[in-house]
Structure formats: structure tokens, C-alpha cells
N, CA, C and O of each residue as an XYZ file, in Angstrom:
720
protein
N       0.839     -1.185      0.000
C       0.000      0.000      0.000
C       0.881      1.244      0.000
O       1.759      1.378      0.852
N       0.661      2.134     -0.924
C       1.452      3.343     -1.055
C       0.847      4.449     -0.212
O      -0.367      4.651     -0.215
N       1.704      5.169      0.515
C       1.231      6.317      1.273
C       0.873      7.437      0.314
O       1.653      7.759     -0.582
N      -0.265      8.017      0.488
C      -0.734      9.094     -0.359
C      -0.507     10.406      0.381
O      -0.983     10.567      1.504
N       0.202     11.332     -0.219
C       0.483     12.632      0.385
C      -0.522     13.637     -0.156
O      -0.521     13.964     -1.343
N      -1.373     14.116      0.731
C      -2.341     15.134      0.332
C      -1.641     16.486      0.250
O      -0.686     16.747      0.982
N      -2.118     17.331     -0.635
C      -1.581     18.689     -0.727
C      -2.174     19.541      0.383
O      -3.220     19.207      0.939
N      -1.507     20.636      0.704
C      -2.037     21.560      1.703
C      -3.425     22.042      1.314
O      -4.294     22.217      2.169
N      -3.627     22.253      0.030
C      -4.926     22.713     -0.455
C      -6.011     21.671     -0.184
O      -7.107     22.017      0.258
N      -5.712     20.402     -0.446
C      -6.691     19.334     -0.205
C      -6.995     19.196      1.283
O      -8.149     19.000      1.664
N      -5.982     19.294      2.113
C      -6.193     19.204      3.568
C      -7.041     20.383      4.032
O      -7.992     20.204      4.793
N      -6.706     21.569      3.582
C      -7.449     22.769      3.965
C      -8.912     22.679      3.544
O      -9.804     23.065      4.299
N      -9.154     22.170      2.344
C     -10.519     22.058      1.839
C     -11.338     21.013      2.596
O     -12.559     21.135      2.691
N     -10.677     19.993      3.131
C     -11.411     18.937      3.834
C     -11.567     19.213      5.327
O     -12.287     18.494      6.020
N     -10.905     20.235      5.814
C     -10.903     20.520      7.251
C     -12.138     21.325      7.661
O     -12.553     22.256      6.970
N     -12.703     20.947      8.786
C     -13.776     21.717      9.401
C     -13.286     22.152     10.766
O     -12.566     21.413     11.438
N     -13.673     23.353     11.182
C     -13.197     23.910     12.445
C     -14.392     24.312     13.293
O     -15.345     24.920     12.805
N     -14.323     23.958     14.579
C     -15.345     24.383     15.530
C     -14.646     24.881     16.792
O     -13.611     24.352     17.197
N     -15.227     25.896     17.395
C     -14.683     26.442     18.636
C     -15.700     26.199     19.743
O     -16.879     26.523     19.607
N     -15.220     25.621     20.842
C     -16.048     25.324     22.011
C     -15.555     26.140     23.200
O     -14.352     26.292     23.410
N     -16.512     26.665     23.978
C     -16.213     27.494     25.145
C     -16.508     26.712     26.424
O     -17.537     26.046     26.536
N     -15.592     26.805     27.381
C     -15.754     26.131     28.670
C     -16.945     26.720     29.421
O     -17.106     27.940     29.461
N     -17.780     25.871     30.014
C     -18.910     26.322     30.817
C     -18.405     26.598     32.229
O     -17.896     25.703     32.903
N     -18.550     27.828     32.661
C     -18.082     28.238     33.980
C     -18.728     27.390     35.072
O     -19.919     27.085     35.012
N     -17.945     27.021     36.052
C     -18.443     26.236     37.172
C     -18.382     24.734     36.954
O     -18.753     23.963     37.839
N     -17.917     24.312     35.782
C     -17.784     22.880     35.505
C     -16.313     22.568     35.243
O     -15.508     23.462     34.985
N     -15.987     21.300     35.315
C     -14.591     20.947     35.050
C     -14.362     20.488     33.619
O     -13.265     20.669     33.090
N     -15.374     19.893     32.973
C     -15.144     19.330     31.638
C     -16.190     19.708     30.592
O     -16.100     19.231     29.460
N     -17.168     20.534     30.915
C     -18.238     20.861     29.962
C     -17.851     22.018     29.050
O     -17.371     23.058     29.499
N     -18.075     21.804     27.752
C     -17.804     22.815     26.736
C     -19.021     22.913     25.827
O     -19.642     21.904     25.491
N     -19.355     24.148     25.429
C     -20.472     24.378     24.537
C     -19.992     24.991     23.231
O     -19.072     25.809     23.213
N     -20.633     24.582     22.129
C     -20.303     25.097     20.823
C     -20.420     26.611     20.839
O     -21.391     27.164     21.355
N     -19.419     27.281     20.269
C     -19.432     28.737     20.186
C     -19.529     29.210     18.737
O     -20.305     30.110     18.419
N     -18.725     28.587     17.857
C     -18.775     28.987     16.446
C     -18.143     27.903     15.577
O     -17.443     27.017     16.067
N     -18.405     27.997     14.293
C     -17.798     27.083     13.339
C     -18.700     25.939     12.934
O     -19.926     26.037     12.992
N     -18.076     24.862     12.526
C     -18.773     23.678     12.040
C     -19.652     23.072     13.131
O     -19.316     23.107     14.314
N     -20.777     22.520     12.707
C     -21.700     21.877     13.650
C     -21.735     20.365     13.467
O     -22.750     19.732     13.761
N     -20.647     19.780     12.989
C     -20.623     18.333     12.791
C     -20.604     17.591     14.125
O     -21.081     16.458     14.204
N     -20.060     18.210     15.174
C     -20.002     17.609     16.506
C     -21.202     18.093     17.321
O     -21.827     19.090     16.959
N     -21.534     17.401     18.420
C     -22.644     17.855     19.276
C     -22.395     19.256     19.842
O     -21.251     19.694     19.966
N     -23.477     19.945     20.180
C     -23.371     21.291     20.750
C     -22.665     21.293     22.101
O     -21.998     22.269     22.446
N     -22.802     20.232     22.858
C     -22.166     20.134     24.173
C     -21.211     18.949     24.164
O     -21.567     17.845     23.752
N     -19.993     19.202     24.628
C     -18.992     18.146     24.732
C     -18.403     18.130     26.128
O     -18.338     19.158     26.801
N     -17.984     16.973     26.549
C     -17.189     16.834     27.759
C     -15.775     16.521     27.293
O     -15.534     15.496     26.655
N     -14.849     17.406     27.615
C     -13.467     17.226     27.208
C     -12.619     17.220     28.471
O     -12.520     18.229     29.170
N     -12.016     16.086     28.753
C     -11.219     15.972     29.974
C      -9.740     15.975     29.651
O      -9.313     15.556     28.575
N      -8.979     16.454     30.603
C      -7.528     16.448     30.451
C      -6.918     15.303     31.248
O      -5.720     15.295     31.528
N      -7.740     14.357     31.601
C      -7.275     13.153     32.288
C      -8.107     11.981     31.782
O      -9.235     12.160     31.322
N      -7.553     10.812     31.869
C      -8.226      9.620     31.364
C      -9.326      9.213     32.340
O      -9.050      8.930     33.506
N     -10.581      9.182     31.863
C     -11.706      8.846     32.725
C     -12.096      7.374     32.623
O     -12.875      6.881     33.438
N     -11.563      6.677     31.637
C     -11.883      5.264     31.455
C     -10.584      4.492     31.288
O      -9.593      5.024     30.786
N     -10.597      3.263     31.703
C      -9.384      2.471     31.529
C      -9.186      2.161     30.056
O     -10.142      1.882     29.333
N      -7.946      2.212     29.623
C      -7.603      2.000     28.227
C      -6.642      0.833     28.146
O      -5.657      0.775     28.882
N      -6.932     -0.102     27.244
C      -6.054     -1.254     27.067
C      -4.725     -0.802     26.485
O      -4.689      0.076     25.623
N      -3.655     -1.384     26.939
C      -2.316     -1.039     26.472
C      -1.980     -1.858     25.223
O      -1.189     -2.799     25.272
N      -2.602     -1.476     24.101
C      -2.320     -2.120     22.823
C      -2.567     -1.112     21.712
O      -3.164     -0.061     21.943
N      -2.105     -1.433     20.503
C      -2.311     -0.566     19.348
C      -1.780      0.834     19.557
O      -0.636      1.019     19.971
N      -2.620      1.828     19.267
C      -2.243      3.241     19.355
C      -1.834      3.628     20.776
O      -1.018      4.532     20.957
N      -2.390      2.958     21.780
C      -2.068      3.285     23.164
C      -0.621      2.970     23.517
O      -0.118      3.461     24.528
N       0.056      2.166     22.712
C       1.473      1.910     22.926
C       2.333      2.976     22.245
O       3.492      3.162     22.613
N       1.774      3.675     21.256
C       2.530      4.657     20.488
C       2.504      6.042     21.107
O       3.520      6.737     21.112
N       1.359      6.452     21.630
C       1.217      7.792     22.191
C       0.573      7.718     23.572
O      -0.137      6.762     23.884
N       0.822      8.719     24.384
C       0.290      8.782     25.736
C      -1.166      9.228     25.717
O      -1.505     10.233     25.092
N      -2.022      8.480     26.402
C      -3.433      8.852     26.534
C      -3.514      9.980     27.545
O      -3.046      9.839     28.675
N      -4.109     11.107     27.144
C      -4.162     12.267     28.033
C      -5.585     12.707     28.373
O      -5.761     13.706     29.071
N      -6.590     11.999     27.908
C      -7.957     12.392     28.226
C      -8.948     11.786     27.261
O      -8.651     10.821     26.558
N     -10.133     12.371     27.241
C     -11.150     11.900     26.315
C     -12.131     12.997     25.979
O     -12.246     13.995     26.691
N     -12.836     12.795     24.880
C     -13.883     13.688     24.414
C     -15.145     12.852     24.306
O     -15.145     11.795     23.676
N     -16.217     13.325     24.922
C     -17.510     12.648     24.883
C     -18.576     13.654     24.487
O     -18.500     14.827     24.855
N     -19.558     13.202     23.746
C     -20.668     14.072     23.394
C     -21.885     13.257     23.025
O     -21.785     12.082     22.673
N     -23.034     13.898     23.110
C     -24.288     13.242     22.737
C     -25.160     14.289     22.044
O     -25.375     15.383     22.566
N     -25.654     13.935     20.870
C     -26.524     14.836     20.126
C     -27.902     14.881     20.779
O     -28.397     13.865     21.269
N     -28.519     16.063     20.782
C     -29.899     16.196     21.243
C     -30.831     15.829     20.088
O     -30.377     15.628     18.961
N     -32.120     15.742     20.366
C     -33.092     15.382     19.337
C     -33.089     16.344     18.164
O     -33.273     15.922     17.022
N     -32.881     17.636     18.423
C     -32.986     18.632     17.358
C     -31.699     18.835     16.567
O     -31.736     19.440     15.496
N     -30.585     18.358     17.052
C     -29.324     18.530     16.339
C     -29.267     17.604     15.125
O     -29.800     16.495     15.147
N     -28.605     18.086     14.059
C     -28.429     17.279     12.860
C     -26.951     17.185     12.542
O     -26.218     18.168     12.651
N     -26.514     15.994     12.146
C     -25.123     15.764     11.784
C     -25.017     14.386     11.136
O     -25.787     13.486     11.471
N     -24.078     14.213     10.220
C     -23.868     12.877      9.665
C     -23.340     11.893     10.718
O     -23.377     10.682     10.499
N     -22.856     12.394     11.843
C     -22.377     11.524     12.921
C     -23.518     11.019     13.800
O     -23.325     10.108     14.605
N     -24.694     11.599     13.652
C     -25.865     11.225     14.452
C     -26.649     10.157     13.685
O     -27.486     10.471     12.839
N     -26.359      8.874     14.001
C     -26.969      7.799     13.224
C     -27.869      6.888     14.043
O     -28.957      6.540     13.584
N     -27.454      6.490     15.238
C     -28.237      5.555     16.050
C     -28.314      6.045     17.488
O     -27.369      6.633     18.013
N     -29.473      5.787     18.121
C     -29.639      6.159     19.526
C     -28.594      5.450     20.367
O     -28.278      4.297     20.075
N     -28.057      6.059     21.366
C     -28.328      7.382     21.941
C     -27.547      8.530     21.306
O     -27.357      9.561     21.951
N     -27.088      8.384     20.063
C     -26.445      9.447     19.289
C     -25.188      9.999     19.957
O     -25.021     11.212     20.077
N     -24.316      9.108     20.384
C     -23.093      9.500     21.081
C     -21.887      9.527     20.149
O     -21.822      8.799     19.158
N     -20.935     10.389     20.498
C     -19.609     10.395     19.876
C     -18.597     10.358     21.012
O     -18.835     10.894     22.095
N     -17.464      9.715     20.746
C     -16.421      9.686     21.773
C     -15.083      9.358     21.141
O     -15.005      8.766     20.064
N     -14.050      9.752     21.828
C     -12.697      9.365     21.465
C     -11.793      9.527     22.667
O     -12.000     10.401     23.508
N     -10.805      8.688     22.736
C      -9.704      8.912     23.651
C      -8.845      9.988     23.012
O      -8.784     10.082     21.786
N      -8.189     10.790     23.813
C      -7.279     11.805     23.294
C      -5.854     11.371     23.575
O      -5.506     11.002     24.696
N      -5.031     11.423     22.528
C      -3.635     11.039     22.652
C      -2.752     12.247     22.397
O      -3.079     13.122     21.595
N      -1.658     12.274     23.078
C      -0.679     13.334     22.938
C       0.206     13.057     21.724
O       0.516     11.906     21.417
N       0.605     14.126     21.044
C       1.548     13.993     19.941
C       2.833     14.698     20.391
O       2.918     15.925     20.331
N       3.826     13.934     20.840
C       5.047     14.537     21.392
C       5.724     15.539     20.457
O       6.310     16.514     20.928
N       5.655     15.322     19.155
C       6.292     16.233     18.207
C       5.545     17.568     18.083
O       6.071     18.523     17.511
N       4.319     17.631     18.619
C       3.502     18.849     18.521
C       2.878     19.184     19.879
O       1.666     19.052     20.048
N       3.690     19.615     20.842
C       3.163     19.914     22.177
C       2.257     21.139     22.226
O       1.597     21.372     23.239
N       2.210     21.927     21.150
C       1.342     23.098     21.120
C      -0.141     22.706     21.004
O      -1.022     23.548     21.174
N      -0.409     21.421     20.712
C      -1.781     20.929     20.612
C      -2.117     20.087     21.833
O      -1.241     19.434     22.400
N      -3.379     20.099     22.239
C      -3.823     19.262     23.353
C      -3.604     17.803     23.005
O      -3.020     17.050     23.785
N      -4.071     17.410     21.840
C      -3.943     16.029     21.413
C      -4.862     15.732     20.245
O      -5.443     16.640     19.650
N      -4.989     14.457     19.922
C      -5.798     14.030     18.788
C      -6.578     12.777     19.166
O      -6.287     12.119     20.165
N      -7.567     12.467     18.352
C      -8.329     11.233     18.514
C      -9.033     10.891     17.218
O      -9.134     11.717     16.311
N      -9.520      9.654     17.140
C     -10.347      9.245     16.010
C     -11.737      8.959     16.568
O     -11.880      8.249     17.564
N     -12.740      9.505     15.935
C     -14.099      9.473     16.482
C     -14.774      8.119     16.364
O     -14.719      7.455     15.329
N     -15.411      7.733     17.456
C     -16.318      6.602     17.455
C     -17.731      7.141     17.605
O     -17.954      8.114     18.325
N     -18.687      6.512     16.928
C     -20.087      6.930     17.044
C     -20.943      5.728     17.407
O     -20.509      4.583     17.282
N     -22.155      5.998     17.856
C     -23.067      4.942     18.255
C     -23.429      4.064     17.060
O     -23.769      4.557     15.985
N     -23.348      2.755     17.275
C     -23.711      1.797     16.228
C     -25.165      1.373     16.411
O     -25.839      1.839     17.330
N     -25.644      0.502     15.550
C     -27.016      0.014     15.607
C     -27.309     -0.678     16.942
O     -28.460     -0.715     17.375
N     -26.276     -1.227     17.599
C     -26.457     -1.883     18.896
C     -26.660     -0.892     20.033
O     -27.003     -1.292     21.145
N     -26.450      0.418     19.766
C     -26.603      1.437     20.805
C     -25.325      1.699     21.586
O     -25.325      2.471     22.545
N     -24.231      1.054     21.174
C     -22.942      1.246     21.839
C     -21.977      1.914     20.868
O     -22.099      1.764     19.653
N     -21.013      2.654     21.418
C     -19.978      3.242     20.584
C     -18.968      2.144     20.295
O     -18.261      1.679     21.189
N     -18.912      1.739     19.035
C     -18.036      0.647     18.621
C     -17.249      1.073     17.397
O     -17.779      1.768     16.530
N     -15.983      0.663     17.315
C     -15.164      1.013     16.158
C     -14.981      2.512     16.064
O     -15.183      3.237     17.039
N     -14.600      2.968     14.898
C     -14.541      4.412     14.707
C     -14.834      4.778     13.269
O     -14.842      3.923     12.383
N     -15.073      6.047     13.050
C     -15.486      6.554     11.739
C     -14.320      6.705     10.773
O     -14.528      6.827      9.566
N     -13.105      6.699     11.289
C     -11.943      6.983     10.459
C     -11.671      8.469     10.351
O     -10.801      8.898      9.593
N     -12.424      9.258     11.114
C     -12.259     10.706     11.103
C     -11.331     11.130     12.234
O     -11.376     10.572     13.331
N     -10.499     12.111     11.960
C      -9.505     12.606     12.903
C      -9.961     13.926     13.497
O     -10.467     14.788     12.778
N      -9.787     14.095     14.811
C      -9.984     15.388     15.454
C      -8.687     15.754     16.161
O      -8.049     14.917     16.800
N      -8.312     17.020     16.033
C      -7.131     17.553     16.705
C      -7.602     18.743     17.533
O      -8.283     19.632     17.021
N      -7.242     18.760     18.802
C      -7.683     19.812     19.711
C      -6.543     20.763     20.035
O      -5.396     20.355     20.215
N      -6.893     22.056     20.104
C      -5.900     23.097     20.375
C      -6.512     24.131     21.314
O      -7.695     24.456     21.204
N      -5.707     24.643     22.231
C      -6.126     25.759     23.072
C      -4.962     26.717     23.217
O      -3.804     26.306     23.293
N      -5.282     27.982     23.254
C      -4.243     28.991     23.467
C      -4.553     29.823     24.697
O      -3.877     30.817     24.965
N      -5.586     29.417     25.457
C      -5.996     30.208     26.623
C      -6.301     29.330     27.837
O      -7.312     29.519     28.514
N      -5.418     28.375     28.101
C      -5.542     27.536     29.303
C      -6.878     26.802     29.390
O      -7.472     26.734     30.467
N      -7.360     26.251     28.273
C      -8.565     25.431     28.201
C      -9.867     26.213     28.393
O     -10.902     25.598     28.647
N      -9.854     27.538     28.281
C     -11.110     28.293     28.354
C     -11.896     28.124     27.062
O     -13.123     28.038     27.091
N     -11.210     28.075     25.941
C     -11.843     27.739     24.667
C     -10.950     26.709     23.986
O      -9.726     26.739     24.113
N     -11.590     25.802     23.266
C     -10.867     24.749     22.566
C     -11.297     24.768     21.106
O     -12.486     24.757     20.790
N     -10.318     24.797     20.237
C     -10.571     24.711     18.804
C     -10.421     23.254     18.402
O      -9.411     22.616     18.699
N     -11.440     22.733     17.721
C     -11.406     21.359     17.237
C     -11.267     21.396     15.721
O     -12.113     21.947     15.018
N     -10.188     20.803     15.234
C      -9.956     20.653     13.805
C     -10.418     19.252     13.435
O      -9.906     18.267     13.967
N     -11.374     19.159     12.532
C     -12.000     17.896     12.140
C     -11.574     17.557     10.715
O     -11.760     18.351      9.794
N     -11.001     16.368     10.549
C     -10.532     15.921      9.242
C     -11.223     14.604      8.891
O     -10.886     13.559      9.447
N     -12.180     14.652      7.977
C     -12.907     13.446      7.573
C     -11.973     12.474      6.866
O     -11.243     12.852      5.949
N     -12.004     11.212      7.305
C     -11.253     10.149      6.657
C      -9.752     10.163      6.881
O      -9.041      9.394      6.233
N      -9.241     11.000      7.767
C      -7.798     11.099      7.976
C      -7.357     10.484      9.298
O      -6.351     10.911      9.865
N      -8.085      9.492      9.801
C      -7.796      8.898     11.098
C      -6.652      7.904     11.135
O      -6.359      7.358     12.199
N      -5.999      7.650     10.018
C      -4.852      6.733     10.019
C      -3.620      7.460     10.559
O      -3.622      8.685     10.679
N      -2.574      6.706     10.882
C      -1.339      7.333     11.355
C      -0.719      8.219     10.268
O      -0.146      9.263     10.578
N      -0.830      7.814      9.003
C      -0.336      8.633      7.908
C      -1.151      9.932      7.813
O      -0.590     11.013      7.638
N      -2.466      9.812      7.929
C      -3.335     10.991      7.914
C      -3.034     11.920      9.079
O      -3.022     13.141      8.922
N      -2.792     11.339     10.247
C      -2.440     12.134     11.426
C      -1.162     12.920     11.169
O      -1.099     14.116     11.452
N      -0.153     12.260     10.639
C       1.117     12.943     10.370
C       0.934     14.106      9.394
O       1.502     15.180      9.590
N       0.141     13.888      8.343
C      -0.097     14.952      7.368
C      -0.883     16.108      7.988
O      -0.560     17.274      7.760
N      -1.913     15.783      8.772
C      -2.727     16.826      9.407
C      -1.898     17.623     10.409
O      -2.003     18.848     10.461
N      -1.078     16.943     11.200
C      -0.264     17.637     12.203
C       0.788     18.508     11.525
O       1.068     19.609     11.999
N       1.370     18.041     10.437
C       2.339     18.859      9.714
C       1.644     20.109      9.173
O       2.165     21.218      9.289
N       0.458     19.916      8.579
C      -0.305     21.042      8.045
C      -0.652     22.031      9.154
O      -0.426     23.231      9.000
N      -1.194     21.547     10.266
C      -1.579     22.435     11.362
C      -0.365     23.110     11.982
O      -0.415     24.295     12.311
N       0.722     22.369     12.144
C       1.932     22.956     12.704
C       2.445     24.123     11.874
O       2.972     25.094     12.416
N       2.290     24.025     10.571
C       2.751     25.082      9.669
C       1.740     26.205      9.507
O       2.116     27.345      9.236
N       0.445     25.889      9.675
C      -0.596     26.853      9.310
C      -1.583     27.215     10.417
O      -2.540     27.936     10.136
N      -1.411     26.761     11.650
C      -2.456     26.949     12.655
C      -2.772     28.421     12.902
O      -3.946     28.761     13.048
N      -1.798     29.292     12.955
C      -2.092     30.711     13.172
C      -2.836     31.299     11.980
O      -3.772     32.081     12.149
N      -2.416     30.920     10.770
C      -3.082     31.376      9.556
C      -4.529     30.868      9.519
O      -5.441     31.619      9.176
N      -4.736     29.607      9.868
C      -6.067     29.010      9.863
C      -6.951     29.684     10.901
O      -8.103     30.006     10.613
N      -6.424     29.906     12.117
C      -7.205     30.546     13.175
C      -7.601     31.958     12.769
O      -8.751     32.352     12.964
N      -6.674     32.727     12.209
C      -6.954     34.097     11.798
C      -7.996     34.125     10.694
O      -8.921     34.937     10.728
N      -7.848     33.236      9.709
C      -8.770     33.171      8.581
C     -10.189     32.819      9.027
O     -11.160     33.327      8.467
N     -10.311     31.955     10.031
C     -11.623     31.472     10.447
C     -12.187     32.194     11.658
O     -13.332     31.947     12.034
N     -11.421     33.075     12.277
C     -11.894     33.806     13.444
C     -13.057     34.698     13.030
O     -12.943     35.466     12.075
N     -14.138     34.603     13.721
C     -15.302     35.420     13.409
C     -16.143     34.888     12.268
O     -17.344     35.152     12.220
N     -15.555     34.152     11.355
C     -16.325     33.591     10.250
C     -16.171     32.079     10.213
O     -16.263     31.467      9.149
N     -15.935     31.473     11.378
C     -15.692     30.025     11.433
C     -16.886     29.227     10.949
O     -16.730     28.062     10.582
N     -18.067     29.812     10.936
C     -19.225     29.063     10.473
C     -19.163     28.794      8.974
O     -19.936     27.992      8.451
N     -18.248     29.460      8.289
C     -18.097     29.264      6.853
C     -16.966     28.278      6.552
O     -16.236     28.459      5.577
N     -16.814     27.258      7.360
C     -15.735     26.272      7.186
C     -15.920     25.496      5.891
O     -17.051     25.229      5.485
N     -14.818     25.131      5.236
C     -14.904     24.354      3.997
C     -15.655     23.049      4.179
O     -15.549     22.408      5.225
N     -16.396     22.662      3.191
C     -17.108     21.390      3.118
C     -18.161     21.192      4.191
O     -18.638     20.072      4.367
N     -18.539     22.226      4.911
C     -19.532     22.072      5.977
C     -20.823     21.478      5.435
O     -21.439     20.630      6.080
N     -21.233     21.920      4.254
C     -22.487     21.420      3.697
C     -22.356     20.038      3.101
O     -23.355     19.335      2.946
N     -21.122     19.625      2.755
C     -20.942     18.341      2.104
C     -20.845     17.188      3.081
O     -21.148     16.054      2.711
N     -20.427     17.439      4.337
C     -20.254     16.325      5.271
C     -21.446     16.101      6.141
O     -21.441     15.195      6.974
């Protein structure tokens, strides 16, 4: 299998960005503030591991530093909302080469059995520049492989300030929002 190198333009076009604001008085609750609405309006994002994680696969490569959990309400719409109870989740792993980011994960969604099983193959990368008061989530559809992670992290490492500036205030106009 040959590794496919996406261009910066292709990565930029496939990326969706959402900004979540910490809910005062809570330790892990964040509410959607602006940008893409592919994720639930309310997320729980922890900076510590809340569930035991088996020491195999990706967990041997990177340090588990937390998790992201969310559940869609009845009125929310998203391609990730497929089966009751409409949950999304991922463990968050640290990327030692990019300490400026909180971490990354690949999204799991509720299956027909009602449990979060497997994953979508979609990559999320979390970033904060204000001590976790707001968190920017970079969503990359289909880039959940280690090769995809490396390409996304290289792109974000080179362009994160440019991307944040470009999408600040107009984050709701993220590329491909209507297509995903």
C-alpha cells in the first residue's frame, strides 16, 4: 500500500473547524461557540483519562491524556448522528512532536447496537491557546490513520495561526460544511 500525500490545499478544503467554550463552574463541559456543527453542541473534554484504556495498538505509540464525549440532542443534525443514543467519543492522545496541541483522537459513534463501537476513520485535533477556556477542534474526515495524522499535524503545525486568523469570526463558513 502506497502512502498518499495530500496537498495543503486538499487538507485545507477537507478541514472543518469548531470552537467550544468552557462552561463556567464545571470541570469538563464545553459548549459550541462557532464554526462547524458536525459535533454535538455540548462536549465533555477531559484532560485526564476517565476510562481504563487497554495497552495495545495506538495506546502503545502515544500517551493517553484524556477523552472527548458528546451526545446529540433530538434537534441537532449531523452525519455523525446515526443511532440512539447518538453519542460520539474518542480517547485523546498526545503527539510529542507537537506539544502546542492538546492532542488528537479518532471518532467513534453509536452503532445500531446502541454502543460506541469502532470508529469513523475521522480525525480530530484539539488546540487551546488560553488555558482550556476555549478549545478549537480541527475535524478531518477520513484522515484517522497514522499517515493521515502525520499529514494533518504537519499542516496544522505550519498553518495553525493562519487558519485561526482566517476562520476567526467567520468560522461558520468552514470548507465542506455542507458536504459532510
